[in-house]
C-alpha positions in Angstrom: 27.8 -31.9 18.8 26.5 -28.4 20.6 28.1 -25.5 19.1 28.7 -22.9 21.8 26.1 -20.7 19.9 23.4 -22.8 20.2 24.3 -23.4 24.4 24.2 -20.0 24.8 21.1 -19.5 22.5 19.3 -22.8 24.7 20.4 -21.1 28.3 18.3 -18.3 27.5 14.6 -18.1 29.6 13.4 -19.2 33.1 14.7 -22.5 34.7 13.5 -24.0 37.8 16.4 -25.4 39.3 16.7 -28.3 42.5 19.9 -28.9 44.0 21.5 -31.2 46.7 24.9 -29.6 47.9 27.0 -32.1 50.2 29.3 -30.5 52.6 32.5 -32.8 53.0 34.1 -31.2 56.0 31.0 -30.4 58.2 30.9 -33.0 61.1 28.3 -35.2 60.1 28.6 -35.0 56.0 25.6 -32.2 56.0 23.4 -32.7 53.0 21.2 -29.4 51.9 18.8 -29.2 49.4 17.7 -26.1 47.4 15.1 -24.6 45.1 16.3 -21.8 42.6 14.5 -19.8 40.0 16.8 -18.5 37.3 15.8 -15.7 34.7 18.5 -15.5 32.4 18.4 -12.6 29.5 20.7 -11.4 26.5 23.3 -8.9 27.9 22.7 -5.3 26.7 25.5 -3.5 25.3 25.5 -1.1 28.0 25.9 -4.0 30.4 28.8 -5.6 28.4 30.7 -2.5 28.3 30.2 -2.4 32.3 31.4 -5.8 32.9 34.2 -5.4 30.7 35.1 -1.9 32.7 34.4 -3.3 35.9 37.0 -6.1 35.3 39.7 -3.2 33.6 39.8 -5.6 30.4 39.9 -3.9 27.2 37.3 -4.3 24.2 37.7 -7.6 22.9 37.8 -6.7 18.9 36.3 -9.0 16.4 36.1 -11.8 19.1 32.6 -12.9 19.4 31.5 -13.1 23.0 28.5 -14.4 24.7 26.9 -12.6 27.7 23.8 -13.2 30.0 22.0 -10.7 32.5 21.0 -13.2 34.8 18.8 -12.8 37.9 18.0 -15.6 40.2 16.4 -16.3 43.9 17.3 -19.6 46.0 15.7 -20.7 48.6 17.4 -23.8 51.0 15.2 -26.8 52.7 16.1 -24.7 56.0 14.2 -21.4 55.0 17.5 -19.6 54.3 17.3 -17.2 51.3 19.6 -15.4 48.6 18.8 -13.3 45.3 21.1 -11.6 43.0 21.3 -10.0 39.6 24.6 -10.1 38.0 26.1 -9.4 34.3 28.3 -11.9 32.8 30.5 -12.3 29.5 32.5 -15.0 28.1 35.4 -13.7 26.2 37.1 -16.8 24.2 41.0 -16.3 24.0 41.6 -19.8 22.6 40.2 -23.2 20.6 41.9 -26.3 20.1 40.2 -29.4 18.4 36.9 -27.4 18.8 37.4 -26.8 22.4 36.9 -23.3 23.4 38.5 -21.4 26.3 38.7 -18.0 27.5 37.9 -15.6 30.6 34.4 -15.7 32.4 33.9 -12.0 33.7 31.3 -10.8 36.2 30.4 -7.6 37.4 29.6 -9.5 40.8 30.6 -13.2 41.9 28.7 -15.4 43.8 30.5 -16.1 47.1 32.6 -12.6 46.9 30.4 -9.5 45.9 32.8 -7.6 43.2 34.0 -8.1 39.9 35.7 -11.4 39.1 37.9 -12.8 36.3 37.4 -16.4 35.8 38.4 -19.2 33.6 36.1 -21.0 31.3 36.0 -24.1 28.8 33.5 -25.3 26.3 33.5 -28.8 25.3 30.9 -29.1 22.2 31.3 -32.9 21.9 29.5 -32.8 26.0 27.6 -29.7 25.2 29.1 -28.6 28.4 30.6 -25.6 29.7 33.0 -25.8 32.8 34.0 -22.3 34.6 36.6 -22.4 37.5 36.8 -19.1 39.9 39.5 -18.9 41.6 37.9 -16.7 45.3 39.8 -16.0 48.3 39.6 -19.0 50.1 37.7 -21.4 47.9 38.0 -22.6 44.0 34.7 -23.2 42.7 34.5 -25.4 39.7 30.9 -25.3 38.2 30.0 -27.6 34.7 26.8 -27.0 33.1 25.9 -29.9 30.9 23.1 -29.2 28.0 21.2 -32.4 27.7 18.6 -30.8 25.6 17.2 -27.2 25.1 14.8 -27.8 27.9 17.1 -29.7 30.5 20.6 -29.0 32.2 22.6 -30.8 34.7 25.0 -29.2 37.1 27.7 -29.8 39.0 29.6 -28.2 41.6 33.0 -28.9 43.1 34.2 -26.3 45.9 37.7 -26.9 46.9 40.2 -25.1 49.4 42.0 -22.7 47.4 46.2 -24.2 47.3 48.8 -21.4 48.8 50.2 -21.2 45.5 47.8 -21.4 42.1 49.9 -23.7 40.3 49.1 -26.2 42.8 46.7 -29.0 42.2 42.9 -29.2 43.8 42.8 -31.6 46.5 40.9 -30.6 49.4 37.3 -31.0 48.4 35.1 -29.1 50.5 31.6 -29.2 48.9 30.1 -30.7 46.1 26.6 -29.8 44.4 24.6 -31.6 42.1 21.6 -30.2 40.1 18.9 -30.6 37.5 17.6 -27.3 36.1 14.8 -27.7 33.5 13.3 -24.7 32.0 10.0 -23.3 32.7 7.8 -22.8 29.4 
């Protein structure tokens, strides 16, 4: 069992990430590999307030929130490059049998460069953080499993967003897998 505090503490630092993406709707089942460098730092108080303001959220009061300043740069095997810096804040809203759920706030999102409110669920038995983001055309389900403080596994599933949010996610468009190693 890994507490959410220990999970987020282990996430801090620099990470080297190898990912493989499977595009399921591509004519030939395209597969793409990429390398990403992550730098994850604690969120400053000024940036914590900015994330809340950008997402039009009130101060969460006595609720313990975890946040990061995240910078990354990705290079695909085709040579495509993406770099981004953003601030993220996890605001718990409920806990049932040790599983913590809440809002995952960003001042910029990955697929749509605007503030974004998503959902998170942390399962301490699995040491897994699952984030679900409803973009305009896609619903992204991103799971990070902490194997140990130096190794994380990542799974990304992108679904076509259904017409109504209460409908199940059925049309899987992309699946990604990653191995994330902490750089010492």
